[in-house]
Each structure stands twice: as structure tokens, then as C-alpha cells.
Residue, then its C-alpha position, 0 to 999 in steps of 0.5 A: m267497976l267505976r260505979a263500984v268505987g264511987f263514980t256517979p252515973r253522970r260522970i261515967a256517961l260523960l267519960i264515955l261520951g268524951e272518949g267517943m268524941a276524942t276517938g272521932l276527932l282523932g280519926a277525922a284529924l288523921g284523915v285530914l292530915l293524910a288528905l291535905p298533902l296527898i291531894d294538894q301536893g300529890l294527886g291533885r296536880f296529877v288530876e288537874e294536869n291530866m283531867g283538867g276538863m273534868f276537874p280544873h281545881f282539885r284541892v281541899p279547901w280549909q272549910t272542908s277540913v273544918q267540916a270533916l273535923l266537926l263531923g268526926l266529933l259529931l259522929g263520935a258523940l253519936a256512936a257513944a250516945l247509946p253506951a253512955y245512956r246504958a251506963l246511966r241506967l246500969r245499977v252497980v250490982d248488975a254491972l259487977r255481975r256482967v262478965g263482958 
């Protein structure tokens, strides 16, 4: 429909890539926000106290959180790459004929 109302194939591909990256980043951010209090204040202390020999320091460093966010962004872009490429190659007539 976007092609039919005048959007360029490049713009549609960028929209698809942006949506994939936003979804990946949102999922990674949710995971980091849930992991930080769970590990640093909850489970981490329990593991350190009861299994101190195996896990003397059970925390989530900030570098790991940043890496998780970047990886979520990258995986979102990779997941959206094929649909974005297909949207680039789709003609308006073919897009309007498709049902789902």
C-alpha cells in the first residue's frame, strides 16, 4: 500500500529495517532492565553466598549490558534484512495483488 501511495522502495526498506532494529533494541533493553535488578540485587547475592567457590562475583557489568543492547540492535537489523530486500524488489502491481 505504501508503494501505491508514492513511497519509494528505498524508503519502505528503511522503514522495515528501522522497525526491526527498534524491536530488537526494545527486546534487548527489556532483558537488560529485568536482568540488572534480578541478578545484582536478587539472585546474585544468593549465588555468591551459597556457591561462592564457583561464582565468587555474580554480577552484570555495564559492558555486558551495552553489548547486549548492541547485539539486540544487530539481530533486529539482520532479521529485517530479508523482508527489506524483498520490499525493494516488489513492484506496485504485485504488491497490490498479494493478500497476505
